[in-house]
C-alpha positions as a printed Julia matrix, in Angstrom:
296×3 Matrix{Float64}:
 163.58   37.67  132.89
 160.77   37.58  129.76
 160.8    33.62  127.72
 159.31   32.86  124.28
 157.68   29.03  124.07
 157.46   28.23  119.93
 155.28   25.59  119.24
 157.72   29.25  109.94
 160.11   29.61  106.73
 162.32   26.95  105.86
 161.73   24.0   103.73
 163.49   20.26  103.71
 162.0    18.15  101.39
 162.5    19.01   97.52
 160.16   21.67   95.61
 158.71   19.13   93.37
 156.72   17.69   96.71
 155.07   21.16   96.5
 154.25   21.06   92.76
 151.57   19.84   90.79
 152.13   17.17   88.28
 150.36   19.55   85.73
 151.31   22.34   86.93
 155.21   21.92   87.2
 157.41   25.07   87.97
 160.74   24.59   86.61
 161.72   28.12   88.05
 162.79   26.76   91.7
 165.04   29.56   92.84
 166.26   26.59   94.89
 166.06   23.27   95.41
 164.47   23.41   98.61
 162.41   27.11   98.7
 161.14   28.99  101.47
 158.19   28.84  102.69
 156.5    32.08  100.58
 157.89   30.61   97.42
 155.75   28.54   97.41
 153.47   29.97   98.57
 153.61   32.01   95.48
 153.38   28.96   93.13
 150.6    28.02   94.67
 148.77   31.74   93.81
 150.0    31.29   90.23
 148.39   28.28   89.77
 145.34   29.96   91.14
 145.69   33.07   88.75
 146.83   30.4    85.76
 143.79   27.98   86.25
 141.37   31.56   86.85
 140.02   30.06   90.03
 140.65   32.94   92.02
 137.03   34.44   92.11
 136.04   30.85   92.72
 137.76   31.08   96.72
 135.78   32.25   99.25
 138.3    33.16  102.51
 136.93   33.62  105.43
 133.77   31.54  105.74
 132.96   28.85  108.07
 130.67   26.07  107.09
 128.32   26.06  110.17
 126.03   23.11  109.08
 126.18   20.95  105.56
 122.87   19.07  105.69
 121.45   16.9   102.9
 118.26   17.53  101.29
 116.71   13.88  100.94
 113.93   15.07   99.1
 115.41   17.17   96.73
 118.73   15.73   96.29
 120.58   18.49   97.68
 122.84   19.87   99.66
 121.33   23.07  102.16
 124.27   24.34  103.76
 124.89   27.49  106.29
 128.08   29.55  105.76
 128.9    32.5   108.09
 131.1    35.12  107.14
 133.97   36.07  109.07
 135.1    39.59  109.58
 138.62   39.96  108.28
 141.53   37.74  109.61
 139.29   35.87  111.84
 139.92   33.2   109.66
 143.61   33.25  110.17
 142.66   31.65  113.97
 142.45   28.7   115.1
 139.11   27.03  116.06
 139.84   27.75  119.72
 140.83   31.32  119.31
 137.74   32.44  117.98
 135.64   30.3   120.67
 137.29   32.98  123.02
 136.95   35.99  120.86
 133.01   34.73  121.22
 133.19   33.95  124.61
 135.14   37.19  125.25
 133.71   39.86  122.62
 131.08   38.05  121.29
 130.52   37.56  117.4
 130.51   40.71  116.33
 134.52   40.26  116.09
 134.4    37.68  114.48
 131.32   37.51  112.66
 129.56   39.44  110.19
 126.25   37.85  108.93
 124.64   34.24  108.1
 124.2    33.05  104.39
 122.32   29.46  103.08
 123.0    28.08   99.81
 122.66   24.73   98.33
 124.74   23.05   96.28
 124.3    19.56   94.41
 128.08   18.29   95.28
 129.82   18.84   98.49
 133.89   17.72   99.4
 135.19   18.39  102.28
 139.71   19.2   102.12
 139.86   20.95  105.61
 142.58   18.47  105.84
 144.07   16.71  108.65
 146.07   19.4   110.8
 144.19   22.43  110.07
 143.52   22.65  113.83
 147.23   22.96  116.15
 146.66   21.07  119.2
 146.06   23.29  122.67
 148.7    23.85  125.28
 147.54   21.93  128.46
 146.08   24.39  130.9
 147.21   22.01  133.55
 150.61   22.59  133.1
 152.19   23.91  135.89
 152.83   27.67  135.97
 151.12   28.53  133.03
 149.17   31.33  134.8
 152.39   32.8   136.1
 154.59   32.16  132.63
 155.76   36.46  131.57
 156.73   35.39  127.67
 154.38   34.53  124.67
 153.21   31.03  123.73
 152.04   29.73  120.14
 152.59   27.64  118.38
 154.63   27.63  115.09
 151.06   26.83  112.71
 150.13   30.37  114.03
 153.08   31.9   114.57
 152.83   35.41  115.93
 155.17   37.6   113.56
 154.7    41.01  115.54
 157.04   38.84  119.1
 160.27   40.13  118.69
 162.43   37.64  119.51
 165.97   38.74  119.36
 168.08   38.18  122.71
 165.33   36.51  124.05
 165.98   32.79  126.09
 163.18   30.61  123.63
 161.94   27.2   124.5
 160.43   25.15  121.77
 158.37   21.95  123.11
 158.8    19.21  120.02
 161.3    17.7   117.84
 159.16   17.38  114.58
 158.94   18.15  111.39
 157.87   21.68  112.37
 160.4    22.39  114.77
 163.3    21.24  112.48
 162.42   23.76  109.75
 162.04   26.6   112.23
 164.75   26.08  115.57
 167.53   26.61  113.6
 166.06   30.25  112.06
 165.74   31.02  115.58
 169.44   31.95  116.81
 170.49   33.12  113.35
 167.82   34.74  112.09
 165.14   35.68  114.74
 168.47   36.65  116.98
 167.57   34.39  120.08
 169.79   34.56  123.18
 169.39   30.79  123.84
 167.18   28.13  122.11
 166.16   25.14  124.69
 164.28   22.13  122.91
 162.32   20.08  124.95
 162.4    15.98  123.61
 159.96   13.46  124.95
 162.14   10.89  122.48
 164.6    11.78  119.95
 163.37   11.27  116.16
 165.21    9.18  113.53
 166.76   11.86  111.69
 167.96   11.31  107.41
 170.09   13.39  106.09
 168.35   15.91  103.0
 168.21   14.91  100.06
 170.77   17.34   97.63
 171.14   17.92   94.29
 173.87   17.11   91.7
 176.34   20.24   92.45
 175.22   21.2    95.14
 172.54   23.8    96.29
 174.44   27.15   94.89
 174.53   24.82   91.59
 171.05   24.12   91.11
 169.92   27.35   91.55
 171.88   28.78   89.12
 172.07   25.75   86.56
 168.68   23.94   87.58
 165.69   26.47   86.08
 168.37   26.4    83.09
 168.31   22.31   83.12
 164.56   21.93   83.38
 163.65   24.55   80.68
 166.0    23.89   78.01
 166.96   19.74   78.0
 163.86   17.95   76.71
 162.63   15.28   79.35
 164.71   16.19   82.37
 161.9    17.57   84.15
 160.6    15.1    84.07
 162.4    12.99   84.73
 164.12   13.94   87.74
 160.87   14.08   89.16
 159.68   10.86   88.56
 163.24    9.3    89.9
 162.55   11.78   93.39
 159.19   10.24   93.78
 160.47    6.81   93.27
 163.31    7.2    95.49
 160.87    8.72   98.07
 158.14    5.73   97.81
 161.68    2.74   98.09
 160.71    3.45  101.67
 158.21    0.16  101.32
 161.09   -2.04  101.64
 161.03   -1.09  105.78
 157.52   -1.71  106.29
 157.06   -5.38  106.22
 157.48   -8.23  108.63
 159.87  -10.86  106.68
 163.3   -11.05  106.96
 164.08   -8.46  103.63
 162.37   -6.11  105.97
 163.96   -6.22  108.82
 167.65   -6.61  107.73
 166.77   -2.76  105.48
 165.63   -1.08  109.17
 168.47   -2.74  110.64
 170.94   -1.45  107.83
 168.84    1.98  107.51
 169.0     2.21  111.11
 173.01    1.88  111.69
 173.37    4.41  108.72
 171.78    7.23  110.33
 172.69    6.42  113.74
 176.75    6.92  111.94
 175.21   10.22  109.86
 173.82   11.41  113.71
 177.49   10.75  115.36
 179.3    12.71  112.02
 176.65   15.71  112.44
 176.58   16.79  116.52
 178.91   16.81  119.29
 179.8    13.78  121.29
 177.92   14.53  124.54
 174.51   14.81  122.35
 174.78   10.99  120.92
 172.71    8.95  124.0
 169.84   11.52  123.97
 169.75   11.41  120.18
 169.71    7.52  119.47
 166.27    6.26  119.24
 164.76    3.55  121.41
 162.02    2.6   118.57
 162.41    1.24  115.1
 162.5     3.62  112.53
 159.52    4.09  110.6
 157.33    4.12  113.54
 157.24    7.79  113.57
 158.28   10.34  110.97
 161.59   10.68  110.18
 163.1    13.95  110.29
 165.22   15.61  107.78
 169.03   17.28  108.79
 168.15   21.39  110.03
 167.0    19.0   112.96
 170.57   18.42  113.56
 172.13   21.42  113.05
 169.61   22.87  115.13
 171.01   20.48  118.08
 174.57   22.18  117.28
 173.87   26.25  117.63
């Protein structure tokens, strides 16, 4: 039996968290829009600010060297073949080792710049699957990371195993049986996360989808006020991270609330394995998509 090990399009945070304060979008179709809509928003910002022609994709920075005498950066760029930029560094290196440079790099270019800003992000490279895992060489299915999702892999009627219970898993696991048609879903967990209820708009998701854009566009100050309240609510978690009695009591209150929420949401047989043995805030909290996934 072929199985698929997955380590894509649901979103569990309000749309406001994915928008710039200086380029707000009043027309989100949902309080929690899917990834495709967020991508369209970001593309629209680039178009509105006329920077599309300033963005160069499929390019790798091989070297960035400071020339002291000239007060300038000397940069070596590697222009990649179409699609090579979507690969991880490990995958590109594998391709280089197996096929040589032609399928990966087209040509090298030297440029100079007065200012260089690195913005590659901390999570740009997904963690590699350990080669030391017994049986990996005999596994007949596909193995891939959710950050490098293989859309050409058909999961219909397959037994899917997901390693991990982080934020990404909380978003894509519920889609596996419902949208991808997986026969079964098994999730491997090292430690249970603290799961919090997903924030809901006034009137619920359907009501917000109907009235949200109108309110944002026609009520003066509504959009700014909503944005402030959502961010202020998120920042209120500061109370959990002190060492004094106040923070200890706040953590205990929140932990009790989250345990009660978990017990209301999932079958009793999962209560023990879903109860964290560490304090809330020690790891990233997960929104409610995860709990729905447990019950499938």
